[in-house]
KEGU-281703 format. One record per residue: residue in one letter; x, y, z of N, C-alpha, C in turn; residue number from 1. Coordinates in steps of 0.02 Angstrom, whole numbers, plus 50000, padded with zeros to 5 digits. Each point is the difference from the previous one (the first is absolute). Layout:
N
DOVO   residu      nx      ny      nz     cax     cay     caz      cx      cy      cz   num
DOVO        A       X       Y       Z       X       Y       Z       X       Y       Z   NUM
...
//
This chain:
202
DOVO   residu      nx      ny      nz     cax     cay     caz      cx      cy      cz   num
DOVO        M   50498   51090   47233   49984   49931   50012   50043   49968   50054     1
DOVO        V   50064   50015   50002   50047   49974   50052   49972   50027   50071     2
DOVO        L   49980   50063   50003   49979   50028   50061   49933   49964   50023     3
DOVO        V   49958   49982   49948   49938   49970   50019   50015   49927   50032     4
DOVO        K   50047   49965   49964   50018   49935   50025   50030   50001   50069     5
DOVO        K   50044   50050   50011   50029   50006   50069   49945   50012   50052     6
DOVO        T   49956   50047   49982   49944   50017   50049   49961   49935   50013     7
DOVO        I   49982   49961   49949   49964   49938   50010   50034   49951   50045     8
DOVO        A   50071   49996   49989   50039   49955   50037   50003   50020   50073     9
DOVO        W   50005   50065   50012   50001   50024   50074   49931   49989   50030    10
DOVO        A   49951   50008   49963   49931   49991   50025   49990   49928   50018    11
DOVO        G   50028   49954   49957   49993   49928   50017   50038   49983   50063    12
DOVO        L   50059   50029   50005   50042   49984   50059   49967   50027   50063    13
DOVO        L   49971   50058   49996   49964   50030   50061   49942   49957   50015    14
DOVO        T   49962   49977   49952   49943   49957   50014   50022   49936   50034    15
DOVO        G   50054   49970   49974   50022   49943   50031   50023   50006   50073    16
DOVO        C   50031   50056   50012   50018   50015   50072   49942   50008   50043    17
DOVO        L   49947   50033   49975   49942   50010   50040   49965   49934   50013    18
DOVO        I   49998   49955   49950   49972   49936   50011   50039   49964   50052    19
DOVO        L   50065   49997   49994   50042   49967   50051   49989   50027   50068    20
DOVO        F   49999   50064   50007   49988   50034   50065   49933   49984   50030    21
DOVO        S   49950   49997   49953   49932   49984   50028   49994   49929   50023    22
DOVO        A   50043   49954   49973   49997   49932   50022   50028   49991   50071    23
DOVO        F   50048   50046   50021   50029   49996   50065   49966   50051   50051    24
DOVO        A   49964   50046   49971   49972   50055   50047   49958   49976   50055    25
DOVO        P   49958   49949   49991   49959   49978   50054   50039   49977   50062    26
DOVO        A   50063   49975   49986   50039   49977   50059   50035   50058   50036    27
DOVO        Y   50008   50056   49967   50029   50059   50033   49952   50039   50037    28
DOVO        G   50009   50012   50063   49953   50038   50041   49935   49966   50015    29
DOVO        A   49996   49937   49978   49938   49965   50017   49999   49976   50074    30
DOVO        E   49939   49989   50022   49994   49976   50068   50026   49928   50003    31
DOVO        V   50030   49980   50060   50025   49937   50008   49971   49975   50069    32
DOVO        E   50013   49933   50014   49979   49969   50056   50056   49977   50047    33
DOVO        A   49981   49998   50065   50042   49973   50055   49957   49964   50047    34
DOVO        T   50021   49943   50023   49957   49960   50045   50042   49983   50061    35
DOVO        F   49968   50011   50058   50034   49985   50065   49952   49962   50048    36
DOVO        A   50030   49956   50039   49962   49965   50052   50027   50025   50065    37
DOVO        G   49956   50024   50043   50021   50024   50064   49950   49988   50057    38
DOVO        G   49978   49937   50003   49949   49986   50048   49932   50020   49978    39
DOVO        C   49959   50022   50044   49933   50021   49986   49999   50052   49946    40
DOVO        F   49967   49989   49945   50002   50046   49942   49961   50062   50012    41
DOVO        W   49955   50003   50048   49969   50061   50018   50048   50051   50025    42
DOVO        C   50052   49977   50036   50048   50047   50033   50053   50022   49950    43
DOVO        M   50008   49966   49944   50051   50016   49949   49971   50050   49948    44
DOVO        E   49939   50005   49993   49970   50041   49946   50010   50077   50015    45
DOVO        H   49980   50018   50062   50002   50066   50018   50066   50041   49987    46
DOVO        P   50056   49972   50024   50067   50032   49986   50014   50015   49928    47
DOVO        F   49985   49952   49958   50013   50010   49928   49950   50048   49965    48
DOVO        N   49938   50001   50026   49951   50051   49975   50023   50068   50013    49
DOVO        E   50035   50011   50047   50027   50070   50021   50055   50025   49953    50
DOVO        L   50029   49955   49962   50060   50020   49960   49981   50035   49935    51
DOVO        E   50028   50057   49988   49993   50030   49936   50029   49959   49944    52
DOVO        G   49965   49988   49946   50023   49962   49949   49969   49928   49999    53
DOVO        V   49969   49979   50056   49964   49938   50001   49929   50017   49976    54
DOVO        T   49982   49965   49947   49935   50015   49970   49944   49955   50021    55
DOVO        A   50019   49939   50024   49948   49950   50021   50033   49948   50050    56
DOVO        T   49962   49976   50044   50022   49944   50039   49939   49948   50002    57
DOVO        T   50019   49938   50000   49950   49947   49999   50026   49945   50046    58
DOVO        V   49960   49974   50049   50021   49949   50043   49980   49933   49970    59
DOVO        G   50037   49951   50013   49983   49936   49973   50048   49942   50024    60
DOVO        Y   50011   49953   49956   50034   49937   50020   50052   49984   49943    61
DOVO        M   50058   49973   50020   50049   49982   49951   50045   49946   50034    62
DOVO        G   50031   49959   49957   50049   49952   50023   49974   49932   50018    63
DOVO        G   49939   49983   49982   49970   49936   50018   49987   49954   49941    64
DOVO        H   49965   49944   50012   49987   49948   49954   49927   49990   49986    65
DOVO        V   49957   50039   50028   49926   49995   49989   49975   50057   49955    66
DOVO        E   49966   49982   49948   49973   50049   49953   49943   50043   50033    67
DOVO        A   50009   50066   49994   49948   50049   50023   49973   49980   50069    68
DOVO        P   50052   50000   50050   49976   49984   50071   49955   50052   50033    69
DOVO        S   49961   49978   50048   49963   50046   50038   50037   50018   50061    70
DOVO        Y   49978   50054   50037   50034   50022   50060   50002   49940   50053    71
DOVO        R   49945   49967   50003   49994   49943   50047   50052   49948   49989    72
DOVO        Q   50007   49984   49936   50049   49952   49978   50071   50021   50016    73
DOVO        V   50019   50064   49982   50063   50022   50015   50014   50007   50075    74
DOVO        A   49952   50020   50036   50005   50006   50074   50016   49931   50032    75
DOVO        S   49980   49947   49969   50012   49935   50030   50071   49980   50000    76
DOVO        G   50039   50035   49953   50071   49985   49994   50015   49941   49956    77
DOVO        K   49950   49971   49964   50010   49942   49964   50007   50007   49924    78
DOVO        T   49994   50065   49975   50007   50014   49930   50067   50021   49980    79
DOVO        G   50044   50018   50044   50065   50022   49986   50007   50072   49983    80
DOVO        H   49940   50035   49997   50004   50072   49981   50017   50044   50063    81
DOVO        A   50024   50060   49985   50008   50048   50051   49952   50058   49984    82
DOVO        E   49978   50035   50053   49959   50060   49993   50052   50053   49973    83
DOVO        V   49982   50032   49947   50044   50050   49968   49965   50063   49983    84
DOVO        I   50042   50050   49988   49976   50065   49972   50035   50011   49932    85
DOVO        Q   49958   50009   49952   50026   50017   49932   49998   50073   49988    86
DOVO        V   50054   50028   49985   50008   50074   49996   50010   50017   49927    87
DOVO        T   49956   50042   49971   50012   50028   49933   50026   50070   50010    88
DOVO        Y   50058   50012   49961   50032   50067   50013   50031   50026   49940    89
DOVO        D   50013   50064   50003   50038   50034   49942   50067   50009   50018    90
DOVO        P   50049   49964   49968   50070   50001   50016   50030   50069   49989    91
DOVO        E   49968   50043   49959   50024   50067   49991   49991   50047   50060    92
DOVO        I   49954   49976   50047   49986   50038   50057   50027   49969   50065    93
DOVO        V   49991   49937   50005   50023   49965   50058   50042   49936   49977    94
DOVO        S   50058   49992   50032   50043   49946   49980   49985   49936   50034    95
DOVO        Y   50024   49943   49973   49990   49934   50031   50038   50000   50065    96
DOVO        D   50058   50033   50004   50040   50003   50059   49955   50033   50059    97
DOVO        R   49964   50050   49984   49957   50035   50052   49945   49951   50019    98
DOVO        L   49972   49962   49952   49953   49948   50021   50023   49949   50048    99
DOVO        L   50064   49980   49988   50033   49953   50046   50010   50030   50068   100
DOVO        E   50017   50065   50004   50010   50030   50067   49934   50000   50038   101
DOVO        V   49946   50014   49967   49938   49999   50036   49982   49929   50019   102
DOVO        F   50011   49953   49956   49987   49932   50019   50039   49977   50063   103
DOVO        W   50064   50009   50003   50040   49979   50056   49978   50031   50067   104
DOVO        R   49982   50068   49995   49983   50035   50062   49928   49982   50027   105
DOVO        N   49968   49954   49959   49932   49982   50024   49999   49923   50014   106
DOVO        V   50055   49968   50007   50001   49932   50015   50052   49984   50053   107
DOVO        D   49992   49943   50029   50053   49973   50047   50037   49945   49958   108
DOVO        P   50055   50023   49968   50035   49959   49954   50041   49940   50031   109
DOVO        V   50002   49994   50065   50040   49946   50030   49952   49946   50023   110
DOVO        D   49935   50006   49995   49952   49949   50021   49985   49955   49943   111
DOVO        A   50017   49937   50009   49993   49950   49949   49934   49958   50004   112
DOVO        E   49962   50016   50054   49938   49962   50014   49936   50037   49986   113
DOVO        G   50005   50061   49977   49938   50040   49984   50013   50072   50016   114
DOVO        Q   49950   50038   50018   50011   50072   50016   49953   50016   50055   115
DOVO        F   50038   50026   50055   49961   50028   50059   49954   49942   50027   116
DOVO        C   49936   50014   50009   49956   49948   50029   49975   49949   49950   117
DOVO        D   50016   50013   49935   49979   49951   49947   50054   49950   49986   118
DOVO        R   49988   49939   50012   50047   49948   49994   49985   49956   49942   119
DOVO        G   50054   49971   49970   49993   49957   49943   50030   50024   49934   120
DOVO        S   50008   49955   49956   50037   50018   49938   49959   50049   49955   121
DOVO        Q   49931   50003   50011   49958   50045   49962   50015   50072   50020   122
DOVO        Y   50034   50011   50057   50017   50066   50026   50077   50012   49996   123
DOVO        R   50035   49961   49961   50072   50014   49991   50016   50060   49965   124
DOVO        T   50058   50024   50007   50023   50061   49963   50037   49975   49936   125
DOVO        A   49986   50037   49946   50032   49979   49936   49999   50058   49954   126
DOVO        I   50048   50002   49954   50001   50049   49947   49996   49958   49935   127
DOVO        F   49945   50012   49963   49992   49965   49937   50021   50046   49940   128
DOVO        T   50051   49976   49965   50029   50043   49948   49977   49981   49933   129
DOVO        Y   49997   50049   49953   49973   49990   49933   50053   50006   49949   130
DOVO        D   50062   50017   50017   50052   49998   49950   50068   50004   50038   131
DOVO        E   50054   49995   49960   50067   49996   50029   50019   50066   50038   132
DOVO        P   49983   50061   49976   50013   50058   50040   49967   50002   50068   133
DOVO        Q   49935   49979   50003   49967   49996   50062   50039   49947   50048   134
DOVO        Q   50015   49946   49970   50032   49944   50039   50064   50026   50031   135
DOVO        Q   50042   50035   49962   50063   50027   50022   49993   50051   50054   136
DOVO        L   49953   50046   49989   49988   50054   50049   49977   49968   50067   137
DOVO        A   49951   49956   49995   49974   49966   50058   50056   49962   50037   138
DOVO        T   50044   49964   49963   50052   49963   50033   50050   50049   50031   139
DOVO        D   50016   50056   49968   50045   50046   50035   49970   50032   50060   140
DOVO        S   49938   50016   49998   49968   50031   50055   49995   49949   50061   141
DOVO        K   49986   49942   49984   49999   49946   50053   50067   49996   50041   142
DOVO        A   50054   50003   49957   50067   49995   50031   50014   50063   50045   143
DOVO        E   49975   50056   49975   50006   50065   50039   49964   49993   50066   144
DOVO        V   49937   49975   49998   49958   49995   50060   50034   49951   50048   145
DOVO        S   50027   49946   49973   50031   49948   50045   50059   50037   50037   146
DOVO        D   50041   50039   49961   50055   50035   50030   49975   50047   50054   147
DOVO        L   49946   50037   49982   49975   50049   50047   49974   49972   50066   148
DOVO        L   49963   49945   49993   49972   49968   50062   50051   49950   50030   149
DOVO        S   50055   49984   49967   50045   49949   50023   49966   49932   50013   150
DOVO        Q   49957   49984   49960   49963   49934   50007   49985   49972   49934   151
DOVO        P   49994   49933   49996   49977   49972   49937   49931   50021   49984   152
DOVO        I   49984   50008   49935   49932   50025   49976   49961   49941   49974   153
DOVO        A   49942   49991   50026   49956   49941   49980   49960   50012   49935   154
DOVO        T   49995   50064   49981   49961   50019   49939   50028   49964   49939   155
DOVO        E   49953   49969   49960   50018   49967   49938   50000   50047   49942   156
DOVO        I   50044   49987   49952   49997   50042   49938   49990   49945   49947   157
DOVO        V   49941   50004   49972   49979   49945   49944   49970   50034   49943   158
DOVO        A   50004   49963   49945   49966   50025   49937   49924   50003   50011   159
DOVO        A   49969   50049   49974   49930   50008   50004   49965   49946   49961   160
DOVO        S   49945   49977   50028   49958   49952   49971   49931   50032   49987   161
DOVO        Q   49948   49961   49984   49936   50026   49986   49972   50035   50062   162
DOVO        F   49975   50058   49992   49968   50041   50054   49926   49990   49996   163
DOVO        F   49970   49986   50058   49926   49992   50005   49974   50054   50047   164
DOVO        P   49961   50049   49973   49972   50050   50044   49957   49971   50057   165
DOVO        A   50004   50029   50058   49959   49975   50056   49925   50026   49988   166
DOVO        E   49955   49975   50041   49932   50021   49995   49994   50076   50011   167
DOVO        E   49947   50026   49973   49990   50070   50001   50001   50032   50069   168
DOVO        Y   49972   49965   50049   49995   50028   50068   50066   50013   50031   169
DOVO        H   50054   49966   49972   50069   50009   50025   50035   50059   49973   170
DOVO        Q   49977   50023   49938   50030   50059   49970   49988   50063   50039   171
DOVO        D   50056   50039   50009   49994   50063   50038   49966   49993   50065   172
DOVO        Y   50015   49947   50036   49966   49984   50063   50008   50057   50049   173
DOVO        A   50058   50025   50006   50015   50054   50050   49955   50059   49990   174
DOVO        D   49986   50016   49937   49958   50059   49984   49924   49982   50015   175
DOVO        K   49984   49938   49987   49927   49983   50007   49980   49988   50069   176
DOVO        N   50051   49974   50042   49986   49980   50068   50057   50030   50046   177
DOVO        P   50006   50068   50005   50055   50027   50039   50003   49980   50071   178
DOVO        L   49944   49995   50035   50003   49979   50070   50019   49928   50010   179
DOVO        L   49973   49955   49961   50018   49933   50006   50074   49987   49980   180
DOVO        Y   50022   50037   49950   50066   49995   49976   50052   50023   50053   181
DOVO        R   49986   50054   50032   50044   50026   50051   50000   49952   50062   182
DOVO        Y   49943   49976   50016   49998   49950   50055   50038   49937   49986   183
DOVO        Y   49992   49974   49937   50037   49937   49981   50075   50015   50002   184
DOVO        R   50022   50057   49972   50073   50016   49995   50028   50008   50071   185
DOVO        F   49962   50029   50044   50026   50011   50068   50001   49929   50039   186
DOVO        S   49946   49965   49995   49996   49935   50039   50051   49953   49973   187
DOVO        C   50016   50001   49937   50046   49957   49972   50074   50014   50017   188
DOVO        G   50012   50060   50031   50066   50019   50022   50046   50022   49943   189
DOVO        R   49967   50018   49940   50045   50016   49946   50042   50062   50011   190
DOVO        D   49971   50056   50017   50038   50060   50009   50052   49997   50056   191
DOVO        R   49982   49964   50053   50045   49992   50054   50064   49960   49975   192
DOVO        R   49990   49946   49967   50054   49958   49973   50044   50044   49949   193
DOVO        L   49963   50038   49956   50037   50039   49950   50045   50054   50033   194
DOVO        R   49977   50026   50056   50041   50050   50036   50064   49963   50029   195
DOVO        E   49987   49939   50027   50056   49959   50027   50056   49990   49946   196
DOVO        V   49973   49979   49937   50048   49988   49948   50032   50059   49968   197
DOVO        W   49957   50051   49987   50023   50058   49961   50005   50067   50036   198
DOVO        G   49971   50001   50062   49995   50068   50030   50067   50030   50016   199
DOVO        A   50050   49961   50017   50065   50031   50020   50041   50021   49937   200
DOVO        I   49979   49978   49944   50041   50016   49943   49960   50041   49945   201
DOVO        E   49942   50027   50021   49960   50038   49952   50035   50067   49985   202
//
């Protein structure tokens, strides 16, 4: 009888542990999100899509005061939103630090007036963070970039707000319209300026 009681007790303890683990299991190894503003969102999507561990990217708008804005509204510069790329990733495969590296190397972080040929606050650079660890890592990386470039960094680090996906024709634009995308990227001077900022220290 004592053995039976001990067996039941151990079974109960094990069941409790399994229940507790299952409550936290979704958070472990689950996909998480990161959101970056780097000027034209067409040009920010492709670099992240190439990263192993990134499971999805969605272009859209964040940081403004208008509910569910349209592209035309955001492009006017009157909604307060920035064009952003929302990255869904598996932190077991790719780290947030690595995402930050990709972000920095694809923007001109010293430009406070926009990015490349796109001017205005809707094209500002920003890192939208979802929790304290992301905020700390972003802050540390910004300091490192400032030291590396020996210049003040214009990129904002702010808490993420509601994300509004852009219209469907903006999603995966580079894949859908490769010629137009390459022409836009070249004519906007994006790669030329990126080489000026980062080329000597790649």
